[in-house]
C-alpha positions as CSV (number, residue, x, y, z in Angstrom):
1,M,0.0,0.0,0.0
2,N,1.2,3.5,-0.8
3,T,0.6,6.7,1.3
4,V,1.6,10.1,0.0
5,V,2.0,13.0,2.4
6,V,1.3,16.3,0.6
7,T,2.3,19.5,2.3
8,G,0.7,22.7,1.1
9,A,-2.2,20.5,0.1
10,A,-4.9,23.2,0.1
11,G,-2.9,25.5,-2.2
12,S,-3.5,26.0,-5.9
13,I,-0.8,23.5,-6.9
14,G,-1.3,21.2,-3.9
15,S,-5.0,20.8,-4.4
16,R,-4.4,19.6,-8.0
17,V,-1.7,17.2,-6.8
18,V,-4.0,15.8,-4.1
19,E,-6.9,15.4,-6.6
20,T,-4.6,13.5,-9.0
21,L,-3.3,11.2,-6.4
22,L,-6.7,10.4,-5.0
23,G,-7.8,9.2,-8.5
24,R,-5.0,6.7,-8.7
25,D,-5.5,3.0,-7.8
26,D,-2.0,2.6,-6.6
27,V,-2.5,5.3,-3.9
28,H,-4.3,4.0,-0.8
29,K,-4.0,7.1,1.4
30,V,-3.2,10.8,1.0
31,V,-2.3,12.8,4.0
32,G,-2.9,16.5,3.1
33,I,-1.2,19.0,5.4
34,D,-1.9,22.7,5.3
35,L,-2.9,25.7,7.3
36,L,-6.3,25.4,5.7
37,R,-8.3,22.2,5.5
38,C,-8.3,20.6,2.1
39,E,-11.5,21.2,0.2
40,A,-11.5,17.7,-1.3
41,R,-13.7,15.1,0.3
42,H,-12.6,11.5,-0.2
43,P,-12.4,8.4,1.9
44,K,-8.7,8.1,1.0
45,L,-7.9,11.6,2.2
46,L,-6.7,12.5,5.8
47,A,-6.7,16.3,6.0
48,V,-4.4,17.6,8.7
49,V,-4.6,21.3,9.7
50,A,-1.1,22.4,10.8
51,D,1.2,25.4,10.6
52,L,4.5,23.9,9.5
53,S,6.3,27.2,10.0
54,E,5.7,26.6,13.7
55,P,6.9,23.0,14.1
56,G,6.2,23.0,17.8
57,T,2.5,23.0,17.1
58,V,2.6,20.1,14.6
59,D,1.0,16.8,15.7
60,Y,3.6,14.5,14.2
61,A,1.9,11.5,15.9
62,Q,-1.4,12.2,14.1
63,I,0.5,12.3,10.7
64,V,2.4,9.1,11.3
65,A,-0.7,7.3,12.5
66,G,-2.4,8.1,9.2
67,I,0.3,6.4,7.2
68,E,-0.7,3.1,5.5
69,G,2.1,1.1,4.0
70,N,5.1,2.8,2.3
71,A,5.1,6.6,2.6
72,S,6.3,9.3,0.2
73,V,6.4,13.1,0.8
74,V,5.5,15.8,-1.7
75,N,6.5,19.2,-0.4
76,L,4.6,22.1,-1.7
77,A,4.4,24.1,1.5
78,W,5.5,27.7,1.3
79,A,4.7,30.6,3.7
80,A,3.9,33.9,2.1
81,G,4.7,33.1,-1.5
82,D,4.2,36.7,-2.5
83,T,6.7,38.7,-0.6
84,M,6.8,41.6,-3.1
85,G,5.9,44.8,-1.4
86,L,6.7,43.6,2.2
87,D,8.6,46.0,4.4
88,S,12.3,45.2,4.7
89,Q,11.9,44.3,8.4
90,D,9.3,41.7,7.6
91,R,11.3,39.8,5.0
92,P,13.6,38.1,7.4
93,L,10.5,36.9,9.4
94,V,9.1,35.3,6.2
95,A,12.4,33.8,5.3
96,A,12.8,32.3,8.8
97,A,9.2,30.9,8.6
98,N,10.0,29.1,5.3
99,S,13.2,27.7,6.7
100,R,11.3,26.3,9.7
101,S,8.6,24.9,7.4
102,T,11.2,23.1,5.3
103,R,12.8,21.6,8.3
104,A,9.4,20.5,9.7
105,V,8.6,18.7,6.4
106,L,11.9,16.9,6.6
107,E,11.0,15.9,10.2
108,V,7.7,14.5,8.9
109,A,9.7,12.5,6.3
110,A,12.1,11.2,8.9
111,R,9.4,10.2,11.4
112,C,7.3,8.3,8.8
113,G,10.3,6.7,7.2
114,A,9.6,8.2,3.8
115,A,10.7,6.2,0.9
116,S,11.1,9.3,-1.3
117,I,10.7,13.1,-1.3
118,V,9.6,15.4,-4.0
119,H,10.3,19.1,-3.3
120,V,9.1,21.9,-5.5
121,S,11.6,24.8,-5.7
122,S,11.8,27.4,-8.4
123,A,13.9,28.2,-11.5
124,T,14.4,31.7,-9.9
125,V,17.2,30.2,-7.8
126,Y,19.5,30.4,-10.8
127,G,19.1,34.2,-10.8
128,A,18.5,36.5,-13.7
129,W,21.9,37.7,-14.9
130,A,23.2,39.1,-18.2
131,D,25.9,36.3,-18.4
132,N,23.5,33.4,-17.8
133,D,23.7,30.3,-19.9
134,V,20.8,30.1,-22.4
135,P,19.2,27.8,-21.5
136,L,20.3,27.1,-17.9
137,S,20.9,23.4,-17.0
138,E,20.8,21.8,-13.6
139,E,24.6,22.2,-13.5
140,S,24.4,25.9,-13.9
141,R,25.4,28.1,-10.9
142,I,22.8,28.9,-8.1
143,L,22.9,32.6,-7.7
144,P,19.5,34.2,-7.0
145,N,19.2,37.9,-7.2
146,P,19.4,39.2,-3.6
147,E,16.7,41.7,-4.1
148,L,14.1,39.0,-4.8
149,P,13.2,37.4,-1.4
150,F,11.3,34.6,-3.0
151,A,14.3,33.4,-5.0
152,V,16.7,33.7,-2.1
153,A,14.3,31.7,0.2
154,K,13.9,29.0,-2.4
155,A,17.7,28.6,-2.6
156,E,18.0,28.4,1.2
157,A,15.3,25.7,1.3
158,E,17.3,23.7,-1.3
159,R,20.4,24.0,0.9
160,I,18.5,22.7,3.9
161,I,17.2,19.7,1.9
162,A,20.6,19.0,0.5
163,E,22.0,18.8,4.0
164,W,19.2,16.4,5.0
165,S,19.8,14.3,1.9
166,D,23.5,13.9,2.6
167,V,22.6,12.3,5.9
168,H,19.7,10.2,4.5
169,R,21.4,8.9,1.4
170,S,19.1,6.0,0.9
171,V,16.1,8.3,0.4
172,P,15.6,9.6,-3.2
173,V,15.0,13.3,-3.1
174,A,13.8,15.1,-6.3
175,V,14.1,18.9,-6.3
176,M,11.9,20.4,-9.0
177,R,12.7,23.8,-10.4
178,P,9.7,25.0,-12.5
179,A,9.8,28.0,-14.8
180,V,7.1,30.7,-14.5
181,T,3.9,28.8,-13.9
182,V,0.7,30.1,-15.4
183,G,-2.9,29.0,-14.7
184,S,-2.4,28.3,-11.0
185,G,-4.1,31.4,-9.7
186,D,-0.9,32.7,-8.0
187,K,-1.1,36.0,-9.8
188,P,1.2,38.4,-8.0
189,L,4.4,36.4,-8.4
190,Y,3.5,35.4,-11.9
191,Q,2.8,39.0,-12.9
192,A,6.1,40.1,-11.3
193,L,8.1,37.6,-13.3
194,E,6.4,37.5,-16.7
195,A,6.7,39.9,-19.6
196,T,3.2,40.2,-21.1
197,R,1.4,42.6,-18.8
198,T,3.9,45.5,-19.0
199,P,4.9,48.0,-21.7
200,L,7.4,46.7,-24.2
201,A,11.1,47.7,-23.6
202,A,13.7,47.3,-26.3
203,Q,14.7,43.6,-25.9
204,P,12.4,41.6,-28.1
205,D,14.9,38.7,-28.5
206,R,15.1,37.9,-24.8
207,L,13.8,34.3,-24.2
208,V,10.9,33.7,-21.8
209,Q,9.1,30.6,-20.6
210,Y,5.6,29.7,-19.5
211,L,4.8,26.4,-17.8
212,H,1.2,25.3,-17.7
213,V,0.1,24.4,-14.2
214,D,-1.2,21.0,-15.4
215,D,2.3,20.3,-16.7
216,L,3.9,21.2,-13.3
217,V,1.4,18.8,-11.6
218,S,2.3,16.0,-14.1
219,A,6.0,16.6,-13.5
220,V,5.5,16.3,-9.7
221,I,3.5,13.1,-10.1
222,F,6.2,11.8,-12.6
223,A,9.0,12.4,-10.1
224,W,7.0,10.8,-7.3
225,E,6.0,7.6,-9.2
226,N,9.5,7.1,-10.5
227,H,11.3,7.9,-7.2
228,L,13.5,10.4,-9.0
229,D,16.7,11.6,-7.3
230,G,18.5,14.9,-8.0
231,V,17.6,18.3,-9.4
232,F,15.2,18.7,-12.4
233,N,14.2,21.7,-14.3
234,V,10.6,21.8,-15.3
235,A,9.7,23.7,-18.4
236,P,7.8,22.9,-21.7
237,D,10.7,24.0,-24.0
238,S,13.7,26.2,-24.1
239,G,11.6,29.3,-24.3
240,I,10.1,31.7,-26.9
241,S,11.2,35.2,-27.7
242,E,9.7,38.0,-25.6
243,D,8.5,39.6,-28.8
244,E,6.5,36.4,-29.6
245,A,5.1,36.3,-26.1
246,R,3.9,39.9,-26.3
247,Q,2.4,39.3,-29.8
248,L,0.4,36.4,-28.3
249,A,-0.7,38.5,-25.3
250,G,-1.6,41.7,-27.2
251,G,-2.9,44.8,-25.4
252,I,-0.4,47.1,-23.7
253,A,2.3,44.4,-24.0
254,K,2.6,45.3,-27.7
255,V,3.1,49.0,-27.1
256,G,6.7,50.0,-27.4
257,V,8.2,52.7,-25.2
258,P,11.8,53.5,-24.3
259,G,13.4,51.0,-21.9
260,R,13.8,53.3,-18.9
261,L,10.2,54.6,-19.2
262,A,8.9,51.1,-19.6
263,Y,10.6,50.0,-16.3
264,A,9.4,53.2,-14.5
265,L,5.9,52.7,-15.6
266,S,6.0,49.0,-14.6
267,T,7.2,49.9,-11.2
268,L,4.6,52.6,-10.7
269,G,1.9,50.3,-12.0
270,W,2.8,47.7,-9.4
271,K,2.7,50.2,-6.6
272,L,-0.7,51.5,-7.7
273,G,-2.4,48.3,-8.7
274,R,-0.2,45.2,-8.6
275,R,0.3,45.5,-12.4
276,G,3.7,45.6,-13.9
277,V,7.1,44.8,-12.3
278,P,8.2,45.6,-8.8
279,P,11.8,46.7,-8.2
280,E,12.6,43.4,-6.6
281,A,11.8,41.5,-9.8
282,L,13.3,43.9,-12.3
283,A,16.3,41.7,-13.1
284,Y,13.9,38.8,-13.9
285,A,12.1,41.0,-16.4
286,T,15.4,42.1,-18.0
287,H,17.9,39.3,-18.2
288,P,17.5,35.7,-19.5
289,W,16.8,32.9,-17.1
290,V,15.2,30.2,-19.2
291,V,15.9,26.6,-18.2
292,S,16.4,23.4,-20.2
293,P,14.0,20.6,-19.4
294,D,16.2,18.0,-21.2
295,R,17.0,15.9,-18.1
296,L,13.4,15.4,-17.1
297,V,12.3,14.8,-20.7
298,S,15.1,12.2,-21.2
299,L,13.5,10.2,-18.5
300,G,10.1,10.1,-20.1
301,W,8.2,13.2,-18.9
302,R,6.3,15.0,-21.6
303,P,4.6,18.4,-21.2
304,A,1.1,18.9,-22.8
305,Y,1.6,22.6,-23.6
306,S,4.4,24.6,-25.2
307,S,5.3,28.0,-23.7
308,A,3.2,29.7,-26.3
309,E,0.3,27.3,-25.8
310,A,0.4,27.7,-22.0
311,L,0.3,31.5,-22.4
312,V,-2.6,31.5,-24.7
313,E,-4.5,28.8,-22.8
314,T,-4.4,30.6,-19.5
315,D,-4.7,34.3,-20.1
316,G,-8.5,34.1,-20.5
317,K,-9.1,36.5,-23.3
318,W,-9.2,36.7,-27.1
319,H,-6.1,37.6,-29.0
320,W,-5.1,40.0,-31.8
321,D,-4.2,37.2,-34.1
322,D,-7.8,35.9,-34.0
323,L,-8.9,39.1,-35.8
324,P,-8.8,39.9,-39.5
325,P,-5.8,42.0,-40.4
326,G,-7.8,45.2,-41.0
327,K,-9.6,45.0,-37.6
328,R,-6.4,44.0,-35.9
329,Q,-4.7,47.2,-37.1
330,N,-7.7,49.3,-35.9
331,F,-7.5,47.7,-32.5
332,N,-3.8,48.2,-32.3
333,T,-4.3,51.8,-32.9
334,V,-6.9,52.1,-30.2
335,V,-4.8,50.2,-27.8
336,A,-1.8,52.5,-28.4
337,L,-4.0,55.5,-27.8
338,C,-5.4,53.9,-24.6
339,A,-2.0,52.9,-23.4
340,A,-0.8,56.5,-23.9
341,G,-3.8,57.7,-21.9
342,S,-3.1,55.1,-19.2
343,V,0.5,56.3,-19.0
344,L,-0.6,59.9,-18.6
345,A,-3.2,58.8,-16.0
346,L,-0.6,56.9,-14.0
347,V,1.9,59.7,-14.0
348,S,-0.8,62.3,-13.2
349,T,-2.1,60.2,-10.3
350,F,1.5,59.8,-8.9
351,F,2.3,63.5,-9.0
352,L,-1.2,64.4,-7.7
353,A,-0.8,62.1,-4.7
354,R,2.7,63.5,-4.1
355,R,1.4,67.0,-4.2
356,R,-1.4,66.2,-1.8
357,R,1.1,64.7,0.7
358,T,3.3,67.8,0.4
359,T,0.4,70.2,0.9
360,R,-0.8,68.2,3.9
361,S,2.6,68.2,5.5
362,A,3.0,71.9,5.0
363,R,-0.5,72.5,6.5
364,Y,0.3,70.7,9.7
365,S,3.9,71.6,10.1
């Protein structure tokens, strides 16, 4: 009999993994651990509500008691996945919480005698640098940009897991590094790292990647059922050009403005409405960090969507290329005018707010 312990089971990825596992005949029990109770209702599911970032509150005995037969652990737990916009004093607290959560998951694995572990990390751990390999392989350096807390914390979690793995050499540990994942509902991080919701800067040849959430789930299941050991990039291909991605997205993504203005508008848009690119993620919207999926593909995993297909499938709107050429040109003209108006509106709002603050300060000084 097989039991799979899934942490982060109530999240957008975790709930899909749990649903897939519950539908398999070779899985007899799923232990879903999360801060929130899993929405799924199934006789094979044991839902455990626990805060893994506070290990002292975790009832390990309850988890171990729910194990039937051989156990595996799929780790999707992550505290505060969207750290963009947090005050600098709060970031170390979130980082510490994620470190504690990772150690708690490994404690679960040790106590239940896990036969294997699958840990979902992120391709952001490679960092976005001008001299990156294109594409990046699993042997490429790990150098997350220090200004992006998410990437730094993911790299630290990998370090903790590597230390544990060195001690428990008989347990296969698969570390999955997915590219930007679309369709999961985790919008803030996705919007911060992707290129199709911001004005176009002058780098149309930069490669970008989009991984469909269903393909991430299938990669996690593939790693679990094959007891994979090592690091594996998860991506549908080696990327598409940023220009192609923007053509598929349409809208303001196709409006070209000078590079510095594009970045300034993206930063301002993020502050005002969580649209665009925050300063922490600017490098990831500027430099290449696409990954090669060759290692995982060579073992038999196959994605269902290419980067282009994943982008089109998950953005939930019609596209310019669906229109006849004449109407497409008319719409492009309208979008350009609207984008120009939006730029003026954003700038005006920023300076108006600044002026109000200055006036208020002078009035009460």
